[in-house]
TORVEXPA-897974 format. One record per residue (C-alpha): residue number from 1; residue in one letter; y, x, z. Coordinates in steps of 0.2 Angstrom, whole numbers, plus 5000, padded with zeros to 4 digits. Example, Ala and Ser with C-alpha at 12.3 -4.5 7.8 and 13.67 -1.06 7.14 Angstrom:
n;res;v;u;w
1;A;4978;5062;5039
2;S;4995;5068;5036
***
This chain:
n;res;v;u;w
1;M;5000;5000;4998
2;T;5016;5008;4996
3;A;5033;5006;5004
4;N;5040;4997;4991
5;A;5027;4983;4991
6;V;5026;4976;5005
7;P;5020;4956;5006
8;A;5023;4944;5015
9;A;5018;4946;5033
10;T;5001;4936;5044
11;A;4999;4935;5060
12;N;4985;4949;5057
13;D;4996;4961;5048
14;L;5007;4964;5060
15;A;4992;4971;5072
16;D;4988;4982;5055
17;P;4992;5000;5059
18;A;4990;5003;5038
19;Y;5003;4988;5034
20;L;5013;4993;5047
21;A;5015;5009;5042
22;A;5021;5004;5024
23;L;5034;4991;5031
24;A;5042;5007;5044
25;A;5044;5017;5025
26;A;5049;5002;5016
27;I;5062;4998;5032
28;K;5069;5019;5030
29;D;5071;5017;5012
30;W;5080;5000;5012
31;G;5091;5007;5027
32;R;5095;5022;5017
33;A;5099;5010;5000
34;L;5112;5003;5011
35;G;5122;5017;5017
36;F;5111;5024;5031
37;A;5109;5043;5031
38;D;5095;5043;5041
39;V;5082;5027;5049
40;R;5072;5032;5061
41;I;5060;5021;5075
42;A;5058;5024;5094
43;D;5048;5014;5106
44;V;5061;5008;5120
45;D;5055;5014;5138
46;L;5070;5024;5145
47;S;5063;5026;5162
48;H;5068;5045;5161
49;R;5087;5044;5158
50;E;5089;5029;5174
51;A;5091;5042;5187
52;G;5103;5053;5176
53;F;5114;5036;5171
54;Q;5114;5029;5189
55;A;5122;5046;5196
56;W;5135;5045;5183
57;L;5139;5031;5187
58;D;5139;5034;5206
59;K;5151;5048;5204
60;G;5164;5036;5195
61;Y;5164;5047;5178
62;H;5165;5030;5169
63;G;5184;5026;5176
64;E;5189;5007;5174
65;M;5174;5006;5161
66;D;5170;4993;5171
67;Y;5156;4987;5158
68;M;5146;5004;5160
69;A;5141;5000;5177
70;S;5143;4978;5177
71;H;5124;4977;5169
72;G;5119;4994;5179
73;L;5101;4998;5174
74;K;5098;4986;5161
75;R;5107;4997;5149
76;A;5092;5008;5148
77;R;5080;4995;5148
78;P;5082;4986;5131
79;A;5069;4973;5133
80;E;5077;4966;5145
81;L;5093;4963;5136
82;V;5083;4957;5123
83;P;5067;4949;5127
84;G;5051;4952;5117
85;T;5059;4968;5110
86;V;5046;4983;5109
87;R;5055;4995;5095
88;V;5071;5001;5089
89;V;5075;5004;5075
90;S;5090;5017;5075
91;V;5100;5023;5060
92;R;5115;5036;5060
93;M;5131;5034;5045
94;P;5141;5049;5042
95;Y;5161;5044;5043
96;L;5168;5059;5038
97;P;5183;5052;5025
98;K;5177;5060;5008
99;A;5190;5076;5001
100;T;5205;5069;4994
101;G;5201;5084;4981
102;P;5196;5099;4975
103;A;5211;5109;4983
104;E;5207;5100;5002
105;P;5205;5112;5015
106;D;5188;5113;5025
107;W;5189;5098;5036
108;R;5190;5108;5052
109;A;5203;5119;5048
110;R;5216;5106;5042
111;E;5212;5096;5057
112;E;5213;5112;5069
113;A;5230;5115;5060
114;R;5238;5096;5062
115;S;5235;5098;5082
116;A;5244;5113;5082
117;D;5258;5105;5074
118;P;5270;5096;5087
119;G;5276;5083;5075
120;A;5262;5076;5067
121;A;5250;5063;5075
122;Q;5233;5067;5077
123;V;5222;5051;5076
124;S;5202;5055;5079
125;I;5195;5056;5063
126;Y;5184;5039;5065
127;A;5198;5028;5068
128;R;5205;5032;5050
129;G;5197;5021;5038
130;R;5188;5002;5044
131;D;5183;4998;5061
132;Y;5165;5006;5061
133;H;5158;4990;5072
134;K;5160;4978;5058
135;V;5153;4991;5044
136;L;5137;4995;5053
137;R;5135;4975;5060
138;A;5135;4971;5043
139;R;5125;4984;5037
140;L;5112;4982;5049
141;Q;5111;4963;5047
142;Q;5108;4964;5029
143;L;5094;4975;5034
144;A;5088;4962;5044
145;T;5089;4951;5031
146;R;5079;4961;5022
147;I;5066;4962;5031
148;E;5067;4947;5035
149;G;5064;4940;5015
150;R;5050;4953;5013
151;I;5037;4948;5030
152;G;5047;4931;5037
153;P;5054;4927;5051
154;F;5052;4939;5065
155;G;5062;4945;5083
156;Y;5078;4957;5081
157;R;5095;4960;5086
158;V;5108;4973;5079
159;F;5122;4984;5089
160;T;5134;4995;5085
161;D;5142;4999;5100
162;S;5143;4983;5106
163;A;5132;4979;5120
164;P;5125;4987;5136
165;V;5112;5000;5126
166;M;5111;5018;5127
167;E;5112;5022;5110
168;V;5113;5042;5110
169;A;5096;5041;5122
170;L;5087;5028;5108
171;A;5093;5038;5095
172;E;5087;5055;5102
173;K;5070;5048;5106
174;A;5069;5040;5089
175;G;5072;5058;5083
176;L;5089;5057;5073
177;G;5093;5072;5082
178;W;5098;5080;5099
179;R;5110;5075;5113
180;G;5122;5089;5115
181;K;5130;5099;5129
182;H;5146;5086;5124
183;T;5134;5071;5127
184;L;5132;5065;5109
185;L;5120;5067;5097
186;L;5119;5082;5088
187;H;5108;5084;5071
188;R;5105;5102;5061
189;E;5109;5095;5045
190;A;5124;5085;5051
191;G;5133;5088;5063
192;S;5139;5073;5075
193;M;5150;5065;5063
194;F;5142;5050;5063
195;F;5139;5034;5068
196;L;5126;5023;5078
197;G;5116;5008;5077
198;E;5102;5000;5081
199;M;5089;4985;5077
200;L;5081;4978;5092
201;T;5064;4971;5087
202;D;5047;4964;5090
203;L;5040;4970;5079
204;P;5025;4984;5084
205;L;5031;4999;5070
206;P;5023;5016;5072
207;V;5037;5025;5080
208;D;5044;5044;5074
209;D;5043;5060;5084
210;P;5059;5067;5094
211;V;5066;5083;5087
212;T;5069;5098;5098
213;P;5087;5104;5106
214;H;5097;5120;5097
215;C;5112;5119;5108
216;G;5104;5135;5114
217;Q;5116;5145;5126
218;C;5133;5138;5115
219;S;5147;5130;5126
220;A;5159;5128;5112
221;C;5163;5111;5115
222;I;5165;5112;5133
223;T;5177;5127;5130
224;A;5187;5116;5118
225;C;5190;5103;5129
226;P;5210;5101;5133
227;T;5206;5091;5148
228;G;5191;5099;5155
229;A;5180;5081;5153
230;I;5164;5090;5151
231;V;5161;5097;5168
232;A;5144;5104;5165
233;P;5134;5105;5150
234;Y;5127;5086;5146
235;E;5138;5077;5159
236;L;5155;5069;5154
237;D;5169;5064;5167
238;A;5176;5050;5156
239;R;5190;5049;5166
240;R;5197;5064;5161
241;C;5192;5064;5143
242;I;5206;5059;5130
243;S;5197;5047;5120
244;Y;5197;5038;5138
245;L;5214;5040;5143
246;T;5221;5037;5124
247;I;5208;5019;5122
248;E;5200;5014;5136
249;L;5214;5016;5151
250;K;5224;5001;5150
251;G;5239;5008;5163
252;S;5249;5022;5166
253;I;5240;5040;5160
254;P;5240;5051;5173
255;S;5256;5062;5173
256;E;5244;5076;5177
257;L;5235;5074;5161
258;R;5249;5069;5149
259;P;5255;5088;5145
260;L;5236;5092;5140
261;I;5232;5077;5130
262;G;5244;5086;5116
263;N;5249;5075;5100
264;R;5232;5067;5099
265;I;5238;5047;5101
266;Y;5221;5039;5098
267;G;5205;5048;5104
268;C;5201;5065;5101
269;D;5189;5075;5091
270;D;5190;5095;5097
271;C;5173;5094;5104
272;Q;5165;5090;5089
273;L;5180;5100;5079
274;Y;5173;5118;5089
275;C;5155;5113;5087
276;P;5146;5125;5076
277;W;5134;5111;5068
278;N;5148;5101;5062
279;K;5149;5112;5048
280;F;5136;5102;5041
281;A;5145;5087;5042
282;Q;5144;5074;5030
283;R;5154;5065;5020
284;A;5155;5046;5022
285;S;5144;5037;5006
286;L;5153;5023;5009
287;P;5172;5019;5004
288;D;5175;5008;5021
289;F;5178;5025;5029
290;D;5193;5030;5018
291;V;5209;5034;5027
292;R;5221;5019;5028
293;H;5240;5020;5033
294;G;5240;5040;5028
295;L;5234;5040;5047
296;D;5228;5059;5041
297;S;5246;5065;5038
298;A;5257;5053;5049
299;S;5271;5060;5060
300;L;5275;5055;5080
301;V;5290;5047;5076
302;G;5288;5038;5060
303;L;5270;5029;5072
304;F;5283;5027;5084
305;G;5294;5018;5076
306;W;5279;5004;5071
307;S;5286;4986;5076
308;E;5273;4976;5084
309;E;5270;4966;5070
310;E;5268;4983;5058
311;F;5255;4989;5070
312;L;5246;4973;5070
313;K;5249;4973;5048
314;N;5244;4991;5048
315;T;5228;4990;5061
316;E;5222;4976;5052
317;G;5201;4977;5052
318;S;5202;4996;5061
319;A;5195;5001;5076
320;I;5216;5007;5085
321;R;5220;4989;5085
322;R;5212;4985;5099
323;I;5223;4994;5110
324;G;5237;4983;5105
325;H;5254;4991;5103
326;E;5260;4992;5120
327;R;5249;5006;5121
328;W;5249;5013;5106
329;L;5268;5015;5110
330;R;5261;5025;5127
331;N;5251;5036;5119
332;L;5263;5041;5105
333;A;5277;5044;5119
334;V;5267;5056;5127
335;G;5265;5064;5111
336;L;5281;5064;5110
337;G;5286;5071;5126
338;N;5273;5085;5123
339;A;5281;5090;5106
340;A;5295;5099;5118
341;D;5280;5110;5122
342;A;5285;5120;5105
343;A;5303;5127;5106
344;S;5304;5121;5086
345;H;5304;5103;5093
346;R;5313;5104;5111
347;G;5327;5092;5111
348;D;5325;5086;5091
349;A;5336;5075;5087
350;A;5325;5063;5078
351;I;5312;5064;5094
352;V;5327;5059;5106
353;A;5333;5047;5097
354;A;5315;5038;5094
355;L;5311;5040;5113
356;R;5329;5033;5117
357;A;5328;5017;5105
358;R;5311;5013;5117
359;L;5321;5011;5133
360;A;5325;4994;5132
361;H;5306;4989;5128
362;P;5300;4976;5139
363;S;5286;4985;5144
364;A;5287;4993;5159
365;L;5271;5004;5154
366;V;5281;5008;5136
367;V;5294;5014;5146
368;E;5288;5024;5162
369;H;5281;5036;5149
370;V;5297;5036;5137
371;Q;5308;5042;5153
372;W;5295;5054;5155
373;A;5295;5061;5138
374;L;5312;5062;5139
375;A;5313;5071;5153
376;R;5301;5084;5145
377;H;5314;5088;5131
378;G;5325;5088;5145
379;V;5338;5075;5141
380;S;5338;5055;5149
***
């Protein structure tokens, strides 16, 4: 039986190893045709991860992300989330935007240069295109529909960073890569610039083998983290992570961490940027992750000038919209304040004017960060 000749399933077929092996092969083929770079299968036993996850919560490393704790160890027990689940179909999809032309420099060199530019607005690469939640969920649903069309109804639910699921642990178990010291998944031929998604299912498909880790003695990600959020190999204190501070944190950014954020206004890629394995990072195969609204070349002053209406329009269909205009301005104010670290930008007239224009903003959160930024430039 070939992967392209899987007939509709009978009850006996779903207990036949040969049929299930052919079905698994077909699912992988269909998934790759939908744009996933790899599709692999694992069982759902994550009991070996429970103690570590509970210890992470006990240390308070999740910060204000109450959803991380609200489900407790259910996050490590997929069968409790979706009763009847026995397997996870785990997928990865690259998101590094396609090259804009043959003269484009190495993406890591370009990102490093922008991080060092005090007037540039650094938006995490994954967020410059369409919201990945929508893209991956839609593709996973198409995959499920394709399976259902071939074998008939079956039990499943699809997720992409949208439910209490330990995505990295499941992907690691499925053999999509290994967990790096920055806690993200790494792949020898793709680095870490990819999204993960999964289908929890009641189909007893054959499972794939995990791969061996290849971080060795490297600690580049730990050294590169601007705020020291990677407190130990494989251990992240989210409360110090720039992605948490600029996206998850709803209130005031701690003043002692603001200078460390630099010009990063939505997320941070540094732990990936300096990871040696990302020299193999793959370009996105889908146009969904192409850069929108010039977010790979925007200035802090330019984005700070967006009205709420412009923000909503320009972030339609983007993951950025979730933080709202208020936190967008908060983050940009920090970036504008940090521009003062460069002698060439300290007291810059355009920056000071942009900040002063927001002093009358109705949000106390915005005004607080604007005042801090102005003080950094030595003005009020």
